[in-house]
PDB file as gemmi writes it, atoms N, CA and C in Angstrom:
CRYST1    1.000    1.000    1.000  90.00  90.00  90.00 P 1                      
ATOM      1  N   MET A   1      15.250  -5.525  52.018  1.00  0.00           N  
ATOM      2  CA  MET A   1      14.175  -6.064  51.197  1.00  0.00           C  
ATOM      3  C   MET A   1      13.855  -7.479  51.682  1.00  0.00           C  
ATOM      4  N   THR A   2      12.631  -7.714  52.030  1.00  0.00           N  
ATOM      5  CA  THR A   2      12.199  -9.044  52.432  1.00  0.00           C  
ATOM      6  C   THR A   2      11.502  -9.693  51.251  1.00  0.00           C  
ATOM      7  N   LEU A   3      11.650 -11.005  51.157  1.00  0.00           N  
ATOM      8  CA  LEU A   3      11.110 -11.733  50.015  1.00  0.00           C  
ATOM      9  C   LEU A   3      10.344 -12.933  50.557  1.00  0.00           C  
ATOM     10  N   ASN A   4       9.059 -12.946  50.358  1.00  0.00           N  
ATOM     11  CA  ASN A   4       8.276 -14.103  50.779  1.00  0.00           C  
ATOM     12  C   ASN A   4       8.035 -15.018  49.575  1.00  0.00           C  
ATOM     13  N   ALA A   5       7.371 -16.136  49.815  1.00  0.00           N  
ATOM     14  CA  ALA A   5       7.217 -17.152  48.774  1.00  0.00           C  
ATOM     15  C   ALA A   5       6.360 -16.651  47.619  1.00  0.00           C  
ATOM     16  N   LYS A   6       5.306 -15.929  47.925  1.00  0.00           N  
ATOM     17  CA  LYS A   6       4.424 -15.452  46.868  1.00  0.00           C  
ATOM     18  C   LYS A   6       5.140 -14.429  45.989  1.00  0.00           C  
ATOM     19  N   ALA A   7       5.920 -13.580  46.616  1.00  0.00           N  
ATOM     20  CA  ALA A   7       6.658 -12.594  45.850  1.00  0.00           C  
ATOM     21  C   ALA A   7       7.738 -13.256  45.000  1.00  0.00           C  
ATOM     22  N   ALA A   8       8.292 -14.361  45.477  1.00  0.00           N  
ATOM     23  CA  ALA A   8       9.331 -15.051  44.711  1.00  0.00           C  
ATOM     24  C   ALA A   8       8.759 -15.676  43.448  1.00  0.00           C  
ATOM     25  N   LEU A   9       7.515 -16.144  43.514  1.00  0.00           N  
ATOM     26  CA  LEU A   9       6.899 -16.749  42.338  1.00  0.00           C  
ATOM     27  C   LEU A   9       6.565 -15.708  41.280  1.00  0.00           C  
ATOM     28  N   THR A  10       6.210 -14.520  41.714  1.00  0.00           N  
ATOM     29  CA  THR A  10       5.834 -13.482  40.760  1.00  0.00           C  
ATOM     30  C   THR A  10       6.967 -12.499  40.493  1.00  0.00           C  
ATOM     31  N   CYS A  11       8.134 -12.789  40.993  1.00  0.00           N  
ATOM     32  CA  CYS A  11       9.272 -11.875  40.864  1.00  0.00           C  
ATOM     33  C   CYS A  11       9.738 -11.828  39.407  1.00  0.00           C  
ATOM     34  N   PRO A  12       9.899 -10.635  38.835  1.00  0.00           N  
ATOM     35  CA  PRO A  12      10.372 -10.565  37.455  1.00  0.00           C  
ATOM     36  C   PRO A  12      11.847 -10.934  37.331  1.00  0.00           C  
ATOM     37  N   ASN A  13      12.576 -10.921  38.415  1.00  0.00           N  
ATOM     38  CA  ASN A  13      14.008 -11.234  38.393  1.00  0.00           C  
ATOM     39  C   ASN A  13      14.272 -12.615  38.975  1.00  0.00           C  
ATOM     40  N   LYS A  14      13.608 -13.632  38.435  1.00  0.00           N  
ATOM     41  CA  LYS A  14      13.789 -14.989  38.957  1.00  0.00           C  
ATOM     42  C   LYS A  14      15.220 -15.478  38.781  1.00  0.00           C  
ATOM     43  N   ASP A  15      15.911 -14.967  37.780  1.00  0.00           N  
ATOM     44  CA  ASP A  15      17.291 -15.407  37.563  1.00  0.00           C  
ATOM     45  C   ASP A  15      18.202 -14.966  38.703  1.00  0.00           C  
ATOM     46  N   PHE A  16      17.834 -13.902  39.361  1.00  0.00           N  
ATOM     47  CA  PHE A  16      18.653 -13.404  40.454  1.00  0.00           C  
ATOM     48  C   PHE A  16      18.262 -13.994  41.800  1.00  0.00           C  
ATOM     49  N   PHE A  17      17.062 -14.609  41.867  1.00  0.00           N  
ATOM     50  CA  PHE A  17      16.595 -15.217  43.111  1.00  0.00           C  
ATOM     51  C   PHE A  17      16.202 -16.671  42.853  1.00  0.00           C  
ATOM     52  N   PRO A  18      17.132 -17.527  42.440  1.00  0.00           N  
ATOM     53  CA  PRO A  18      16.762 -18.924  42.176  1.00  0.00           C  
ATOM     54  C   PRO A  18      16.495 -19.672  43.482  1.00  0.00           C  
ATOM     55  N   GLU A  19      15.616 -20.646  43.387  1.00  0.00           N  
ATOM     56  CA  GLU A  19      15.336 -21.485  44.544  1.00  0.00           C  
ATOM     57  C   GLU A  19      16.240 -22.707  44.496  1.00  0.00           C  
ATOM     58  N   TRP A  20      16.343 -23.396  45.623  1.00  0.00           N  
ATOM     59  CA  TRP A  20      17.273 -24.522  45.712  1.00  0.00           C  
ATOM     60  C   TRP A  20      16.927 -25.615  44.722  1.00  0.00           C  
ATOM     61  N   ARG A  21      15.638 -25.853  44.455  1.00  0.00           N  
ATOM     62  CA  ARG A  21      15.266 -26.917  43.522  1.00  0.00           C  
ATOM     63  C   ARG A  21      15.590 -26.534  42.084  1.00  0.00           C  
ATOM     64  N   ASP A  22      15.731 -25.239  41.810  1.00  0.00           N  
ATOM     65  CA  ASP A  22      16.115 -24.813  40.474  1.00  0.00           C  
ATOM     66  C   ASP A  22      17.613 -24.975  40.239  1.00  0.00           C  
ATOM     67  N   LEU A  23      18.381 -25.056  41.294  1.00  0.00           N  
ATOM     68  CA  LEU A  23      19.834 -25.138  41.163  1.00  0.00           C  
ATOM     69  C   LEU A  23      20.345 -26.558  40.987  1.00  0.00           C  
ATOM     70  N   THR A  24      19.513 -27.563  41.249  1.00  0.00           N  
ATOM     71  CA  THR A  24      20.004 -28.943  41.180  1.00  0.00           C  
ATOM     72  C   THR A  24      20.376 -29.352  39.765  1.00  0.00           C  
ATOM     73  N   GLY A  25      19.731 -28.800  38.754  1.00  0.00           N  
ATOM     74  CA  GLY A  25      20.076 -29.141  37.382  1.00  0.00           C  
ATOM     75  C   GLY A  25      21.435 -28.608  36.974  1.00  0.00           C  
ATOM     76  N   ASN A  26      21.889 -27.543  37.621  1.00  0.00           N  
ATOM     77  CA  ASN A  26      23.171 -26.939  37.290  1.00  0.00           C  
ATOM     78  C   ASN A  26      24.282 -27.366  38.243  1.00  0.00           C  
ATOM     79  N   ALA A  27      24.024 -28.342  39.080  1.00  0.00           N  
ATOM     80  CA  ALA A  27      25.005 -28.738  40.079  1.00  0.00           C  
ATOM     81  C   ALA A  27      26.189 -29.432  39.420  1.00  0.00           C  
ATOM     82  N   ILE A  28      27.341 -29.299  40.026  1.00  0.00           N  
ATOM     83  CA  ILE A  28      28.551 -29.940  39.518  1.00  0.00           C  
ATOM     84  C   ILE A  28      28.470 -31.446  39.747  1.00  0.00           C  
ATOM     85  N   TYR A  29      27.927 -31.834  40.879  1.00  0.00           N  
ATOM     86  CA  TYR A  29      27.836 -33.241  41.223  1.00  0.00           C  
ATOM     87  C   TYR A  29      26.422 -33.728  40.921  1.00  0.00           C  
ATOM     88  N   LYS A  30      26.306 -34.998  40.686  1.00  0.00           N  
ATOM     89  CA  LYS A  30      25.007 -35.632  40.510  1.00  0.00           C  
ATOM     90  C   LYS A  30      24.871 -36.702  41.576  1.00  0.00           C  
ATOM     91  N   SER A  31      23.803 -36.656  42.300  1.00  0.00           N  
ATOM     92  CA  SER A  31      23.589 -37.605  43.379  1.00  0.00           C  
ATOM     93  C   SER A  31      23.014 -38.898  42.821  1.00  0.00           C  
ATOM     94  N   ASP A  32      23.564 -40.029  43.256  1.00  0.00           N  
ATOM     95  CA  ASP A  32      23.055 -41.329  42.836  1.00  0.00           C  
ATOM     96  C   ASP A  32      22.045 -41.881  43.823  1.00  0.00           C  
ATOM     97  N   LYS A  33      21.720 -41.103  44.826  1.00  0.00           N  
ATOM     98  CA  LYS A  33      20.772 -41.577  45.828  1.00  0.00           C  
ATOM     99  C   LYS A  33      19.360 -41.583  45.269  1.00  0.00           C  
ATOM    100  N   ILE A  34      18.578 -42.527  45.753  1.00  0.00           N  
ATOM    101  CA  ILE A  34      17.164 -42.583  45.396  1.00  0.00           C  
ATOM    102  C   ILE A  34      16.455 -41.505  46.209  1.00  0.00           C  
ATOM    103  N   PRO A  35      15.576 -40.735  45.596  1.00  0.00           N  
ATOM    104  CA  PRO A  35      14.849 -39.733  46.373  1.00  0.00           C  
ATOM    105  C   PRO A  35      14.053 -40.390  47.501  1.00  0.00           C  
ATOM    106  N   LEU A  36      13.894 -39.668  48.578  1.00  0.00           N  
ATOM    107  CA  LEU A  36      13.237 -40.210  49.765  1.00  0.00           C  
ATOM    108  C   LEU A  36      11.810 -40.650  49.466  1.00  0.00           C  
ATOM    109  N   GLU A  37      11.101 -39.908  48.620  1.00  0.00           N  
ATOM    110  CA  GLU A  37       9.730 -40.281  48.297  1.00  0.00           C  
ATOM    111  C   GLU A  37       9.682 -41.615  47.563  1.00  0.00           C  
ATOM    112  N   ALA A  38      10.611 -41.836  46.643  1.00  0.00           N  
ATOM    113  CA  ALA A  38      10.641 -43.098  45.901  1.00  0.00           C  
ATOM    114  C   ALA A  38      11.012 -44.251  46.823  1.00  0.00           C  
ATOM    115  N   GLU A  39      11.926 -44.000  47.755  1.00  0.00           N  
ATOM    116  CA  GLU A  39      12.305 -45.044  48.704  1.00  0.00           C  
ATOM    117  C   GLU A  39      11.131 -45.397  49.609  1.00  0.00           C  
ATOM    118  N   ASN A  40      10.378 -44.397  50.039  1.00  0.00           N  
ATOM    119  CA  ASN A  40       9.211 -44.661  50.877  1.00  0.00           C  
ATOM    120  C   ASN A  40       8.147 -45.421  50.105  1.00  0.00           C  
ATOM    121  N   ARG A  41       7.961 -45.082  48.818  1.00  0.00           N  
ATOM    122  CA  ARG A  41       6.989 -45.820  48.012  1.00  0.00           C  
ATOM    123  C   ARG A  41       7.418 -47.270  47.861  1.00  0.00           C  
ATOM    124  N   TRP A  42       8.726 -47.505  47.678  1.00  0.00           N  
ATOM    125  CA  TRP A  42       9.240 -48.874  47.552  1.00  0.00           C  
ATOM    126  C   TRP A  42       8.997 -49.642  48.844  1.00  0.00           C  
ATOM    127  N   ASN A  43       9.283 -49.012  49.990  1.00  0.00           N  
ATOM    128  CA  ASN A  43       9.073 -49.679  51.277  1.00  0.00           C  
ATOM    129  C   ASN A  43       7.600 -49.969  51.500  1.00  0.00           C  
ATOM    130  N   ASP A  44       6.725 -49.026  51.152  1.00  0.00           N  
ATOM    131  CA  ASP A  44       5.285 -49.251  51.308  1.00  0.00           C  
ATOM    132  C   ASP A  44       4.816 -50.395  50.430  1.00  0.00           C  
ATOM    133  N   MET A  45       5.318 -50.449  49.201  1.00  0.00           N  
ATOM    134  CA  MET A  45       4.921 -51.521  48.300  1.00  0.00           C  
ATOM    135  C   MET A  45       5.427 -52.866  48.803  1.00  0.00           C  
ATOM    136  N   LEU A  46       6.639 -52.893  49.339  1.00  0.00           N  
ATOM    137  CA  LEU A  46       7.201 -54.134  49.864  1.00  0.00           C  
ATOM    138  C   LEU A  46       6.415 -54.616  51.079  1.00  0.00           C  
ATOM    139  N   ILE A  47       6.036 -53.702  51.948  1.00  0.00           N  
ATOM    140  CA  ILE A  47       5.246 -54.066  53.124  1.00  0.00           C  
ATOM    141  C   ILE A  47       3.885 -54.607  52.696  1.00  0.00           C  
ATOM    142  N   ARG A  48       3.261 -53.975  51.692  1.00  0.00           N  
ATOM    143  CA  ARG A  48       1.970 -54.464  51.206  1.00  0.00           C  
ATOM    144  C   ARG A  48       2.108 -55.854  50.596  1.00  0.00           C  
ATOM    145  N   LEU A  49       3.210 -56.106  49.889  1.00  0.00           N  
ATOM    146  CA  LEU A  49       3.436 -57.422  49.293  1.00  0.00           C  
ATOM    147  C   LEU A  49       3.625 -58.479  50.375  1.00  0.00           C  
ATOM    148  N   ILE A  50       4.364 -58.159  51.421  1.00  0.00           N  
ATOM    149  CA  ILE A  50       4.560 -59.102  52.529  1.00  0.00           C  
ATOM    150  C   ILE A  50       3.233 -59.387  53.217  1.00  0.00           C  
ATOM    151  N   LYS A  51       2.411 -58.359  53.432  1.00  0.00           N  
ATOM    152  CA  LYS A  51       1.097 -58.562  54.039  1.00  0.00           C  
ATOM    153  C   LYS A  51       0.226 -59.456  53.174  1.00  0.00           C  
ATOM    154  N   LEU A  52       0.286 -59.263  51.853  1.00  0.00           N  
ATOM    155  CA  LEU A  52      -0.499 -60.098  50.947  1.00  0.00           C  
ATOM    156  C   LEU A  52      -0.056 -61.551  51.020  1.00  0.00           C  
ATOM    157  N   VAL A  53       1.249 -61.785  51.039  1.00  0.00           N  
ATOM    158  CA  VAL A  53       1.763 -63.158  51.109  1.00  0.00           C  
ATOM    159  C   VAL A  53       1.359 -63.809  52.434  1.00  0.00           C  
ATOM    160  N   LEU A  54       1.455 -63.073  53.532  1.00  0.00           N  
ATOM    161  CA  LEU A  54       1.042 -63.624  54.827  1.00  0.00           C  
ATOM    162  C   LEU A  54      -0.455 -63.916  54.856  1.00  0.00           C  
ATOM    163  N   PHE A  55      -1.261 -63.022  54.286  1.00  0.00           N  
ATOM    164  CA  PHE A  55      -2.705 -63.249  54.238  1.00  0.00           C  
ATOM    165  C   PHE A  55      -3.024 -64.498  53.430  1.00  0.00           C  
ATOM    166  N   LEU A  56      -2.380 -64.653  52.272  1.00  0.00           N  
ATOM    167  CA  LEU A  56      -2.627 -65.840  51.453  1.00  0.00           C  
ATOM    168  C   LEU A  56      -2.155 -67.108  52.146  1.00  0.00           C  
ATOM    169  N   ALA A  57      -1.070 -67.034  52.914  1.00  0.00           N  
ATOM    170  CA  ALA A  57      -0.600 -68.201  53.657  1.00  0.00           C  
ATOM    171  C   ALA A  57      -1.606 -68.587  54.733  1.00  0.00           C  
ATOM    172  N   VAL A  58      -2.158 -67.603  55.438  1.00  0.00           N  
ATOM    173  CA  VAL A  58      -3.154 -67.894  56.482  1.00  0.00           C  
ATOM    174  C   VAL A  58      -4.418 -68.492  55.858  1.00  0.00           C  
ATOM    175  N   VAL A  59      -4.876 -67.915  54.751  1.00  0.00           N  
ATOM    176  CA  VAL A  59      -6.066 -68.455  54.081  1.00  0.00           C  
ATOM    177  C   VAL A  59      -5.785 -69.871  53.581  1.00  0.00           C  
ATOM    178  N   GLY A  60      -4.607 -70.114  53.068  1.00  0.00           N  
ATOM    179  CA  GLY A  60      -4.252 -71.460  52.615  1.00  0.00           C  
ATOM    180  C   GLY A  60      -4.221 -72.464  53.755  1.00  0.00           C  
ATOM    181  N   LEU A  61      -3.686 -72.057  54.901  1.00  0.00           N  
ATOM    182  CA  LEU A  61      -3.674 -72.961  56.054  1.00  0.00           C  
ATOM    183  C   LEU A  61      -5.088 -73.245  56.555  1.00  0.00           C  
ATOM    184  N   ILE A  62      -5.936 -72.227  56.550  1.00  0.00           N  
ATOM    185  CA  ILE A  62      -7.338 -72.448  56.952  1.00  0.00           C  
ATOM    186  C   ILE A  62      -8.009 -73.396  55.967  1.00  0.00           C  
ATOM    187  N   GLY A  63      -7.755 -73.211  54.685  1.00  0.00           N  
ATOM    188  CA  GLY A  63      -8.330 -74.112  53.680  1.00  0.00           C  
ATOM    189  C   GLY A  63      -7.805 -75.531  53.814  1.00  0.00           C  
ATOM    190  N   LEU A  64      -6.523 -75.682  54.084  1.00  0.00           N  
ATOM    191  CA  LEU A  64      -5.943 -77.011  54.259  1.00  0.00           C  
ATOM    192  C   LEU A  64      -6.512 -77.703  55.495  1.00  0.00           C  
ATOM    193  N   THR A  65      -6.694 -76.934  56.571  1.00  0.00           N  
ATOM    194  CA  THR A  65      -7.286 -77.494  57.786  1.00  0.00           C  
ATOM    195  C   THR A  65      -8.718 -77.925  57.526  1.00  0.00           C  
ATOM    196  N   GLY A  66      -9.483 -77.087  56.838  1.00  0.00           N  
ATOM    197  CA  GLY A  66     -10.868 -77.451  56.512  1.00  0.00           C  
ATOM    198  C   GLY A  66     -10.931 -78.674  55.623  1.00  0.00           C  
ATOM    199  N   PHE A  67     -10.038 -78.772  54.657  1.00  0.00           N  
ATOM    200  CA  PHE A  67     -10.029 -79.943  53.783  1.00  0.00           C  
ATOM    201  C   PHE A  67      -9.653 -81.200  54.551  1.00  0.00           C  
ATOM    202  N   SER A  68      -8.756 -81.079  55.523  1.00  0.00           N  
ATOM    203  CA  SER A  68      -8.355 -82.271  56.278  1.00  0.00           C  
ATOM    204  C   SER A  68      -9.504 -82.783  57.148  1.00  0.00           C  
ATOM    205  N   PHE A  69     -10.345 -81.872  57.628  1.00  0.00           N  
ATOM    206  CA  PHE A  69     -11.491 -82.314  58.427  1.00  0.00           C  
ATOM    207  C   PHE A  69     -12.650 -82.773  57.565  1.00  0.00           C  
ATOM    208  N   PHE A  70     -12.964 -82.057  56.498  1.00  0.00           N  
ATOM    209  CA  PHE A  70     -14.169 -82.336  55.718  1.00  0.00           C  
ATOM    210  C   PHE A  70     -13.875 -82.904  54.339  1.00  0.00           C  
ATOM    211  N   GLY A  71     -12.643 -83.183  54.021  1.00  0.00           N  
ATOM    212  CA  GLY A  71     -12.287 -83.653  52.690  1.00  0.00           C  
ATOM    213  C   GLY A  71     -12.661 -85.098  52.429  1.00  0.00           C  
ATOM    214  N   ASP A  72     -12.777 -85.905  53.470  1.00  0.00           N  
ATOM    215  CA  ASP A  72     -13.106 -87.323  53.301  1.00  0.00           C  
ATOM    216  C   ASP A  72     -14.602 -87.516  53.490  1.00  0.00           C  
ATOM    217  N   MET A  73     -15.360 -86.988  52.577  1.00  0.00           N  
ATOM    218  CA  MET A  73     -16.809 -87.083  52.685  1.00  0.00           C  
ATOM    219  C   MET A  73     -17.346 -88.040  51.611  1.00  0.00           C  
ATOM    220  N   ALA A  74     -16.697 -89.182  51.478  1.00  0.00           N  
ATOM    221  CA  ALA A  74     -17.128 -90.173  50.495  1.00  0.00           C  
ATOM    222  C   ALA A  74     -18.431 -90.827  50.972  1.00  0.00           C  
ATOM    223  N   PRO A  75     -19.293 -91.174  50.047  1.00  0.00           N  
ATOM    224  CA  PRO A  75     -20.549 -91.826  50.451  1.00  0.00           C  
ATOM    225  C   PRO A  75     -20.278 -93.225  51.002  1.00  0.00           C  
ATOM    226  N   ARG A  76     -21.156 -93.649  51.872  1.00  0.00           N  
ATOM    227  CA  ARG A  76     -21.026 -95.010  52.418  1.00  0.00           C  
ATOM    228  C   ARG A  76     -21.361 -96.015  51.322  1.00  0.00           C  
ATOM    229  N   THR A  77     -20.551 -97.033  51.272  1.00  0.00           N  
ATOM    230  CA  THR A  77     -20.761 -98.034  50.227  1.00  0.00           C  
ATOM    231  C   THR A  77     -21.377 -99.284  50.844  1.00  0.00           C  
ATOM    232  N   ALA A  78     -22.203 -99.931  50.031  1.00  0.00           N  
ATOM    233  CA  ALA A  78     -22.828-101.197  50.426  1.00  0.00           C  
ATOM    234  C   ALA A  78     -22.824-102.104  49.198  1.00  0.00           C  
ATOM    235  N   PRO A  79     -22.647-103.396  49.414  1.00  0.00           N  
ATOM    236  CA  PRO A  79     -22.651-104.294  48.251  1.00  0.00           C  
ATOM    237  C   PRO A  79     -24.044-104.348  47.608  1.00  0.00           C  
ATOM    238  N   GLN A  80     -24.035-104.260  46.306  1.00  0.00           N  
ATOM    239  CA  GLN A  80     -25.300-104.326  45.559  1.00  0.00           C  
ATOM    240  C   GLN A  80     -25.160-105.397  44.486  1.00  0.00           C  
ATOM    241  N   SER A  81     -26.227-106.100  44.263  1.00  0.00           N  
ATOM    242  CA  SER A  81     -26.206-107.105  43.200  1.00  0.00           C  
ATOM    243  C   SER A  81     -27.524-107.038  42.447  1.00  0.00           C  
ATOM    244  N   SER A  82     -27.425-107.239  41.159  1.00  0.00           N  
ATOM    245  CA  SER A  82     -28.627-107.278  40.328  1.00  0.00           C  
ATOM    246  C   SER A  82     -28.380-108.291  39.214  1.00  0.00           C  
ATOM    247  N   THR A  83     -29.441-108.940  38.793  1.00  0.00           N  
ATOM    248  CA  THR A  83     -29.310-109.971  37.760  1.00  0.00           C  
ATOM    249  C   THR A  83     -29.446-109.312  36.390  1.00  0.00           C  
ATOM    250  N   VAL A  84     -28.624-109.757  35.485  1.00  0.00           N  
ATOM    251  CA  VAL A  84     -28.635-109.210  34.128  1.00  0.00           C  
ATOM    252  C   VAL A  84     -28.819-110.377  33.186  1.00  0.00           C  
ATOM    253  N   THR A  85     -29.739-110.226  32.284  1.00  0.00           N  
ATOM    254  CA  THR A  85     -29.979-111.254  31.271  1.00  0.00           C  
ATOM    255  C   THR A  85     -29.342-110.803  29.972  1.00  0.00           C  
ATOM    256  N   LEU A  86     -28.443-111.608  29.468  1.00  0.00           N  
ATOM    257  CA  LEU A  86     -27.753-111.276  28.244  1.00  0.00           C  
ATOM    258  C   LEU A  86     -28.291-112.148  27.114  1.00  0.00           C  
ATOM    259  N   ASP A  87     -28.527-111.519  25.985  1.00  0.00           N  
ATOM    260  CA  ASP A  87     -28.965-112.280  24.804  1.00  0.00           C  
ATOM    261  C   ASP A  87     -27.713-112.854  24.155  1.00  0.00           C  
ATOM    262  N   GLY A  88     -27.486-114.101  24.348  1.00  0.00           N  
ATOM    263  CA  GLY A  88     -26.298-114.716  23.780  1.00  0.00           C  
ATOM    264  C   GLY A  88     -26.685-115.675  22.658  1.00  0.00           C  
ATOM    265  N   GLY A  89     -25.790-115.858  21.762  1.00  0.00           N  
ATOM    266  CA  GLY A  89     -26.092-116.664  20.620  1.00  0.00           C  
ATOM    267  C   GLY A  89     -25.657-118.052  20.667  1.00  0.00           C  
TER     268      GLY A  89                                                      
END                                                                             
């Protein structure tokens, strides 16, 4: 008797043909390992966070460089004098 995947899903005797993922709940041992998918998601998130920090550092350095060149844009000053008449008693 050959058993393919489709026949296993519709098999009336599923108790006699359990799949490996159905047996993990009844296992004697419990694995403390993180599933591979969760570990990959963690690594992807960490890589994205590092890329974000590097991008913000580069943008900050560009902003600091621009401020150092164009930050001293104070207007030119010249002495001004004007006469003021005060009503004194």
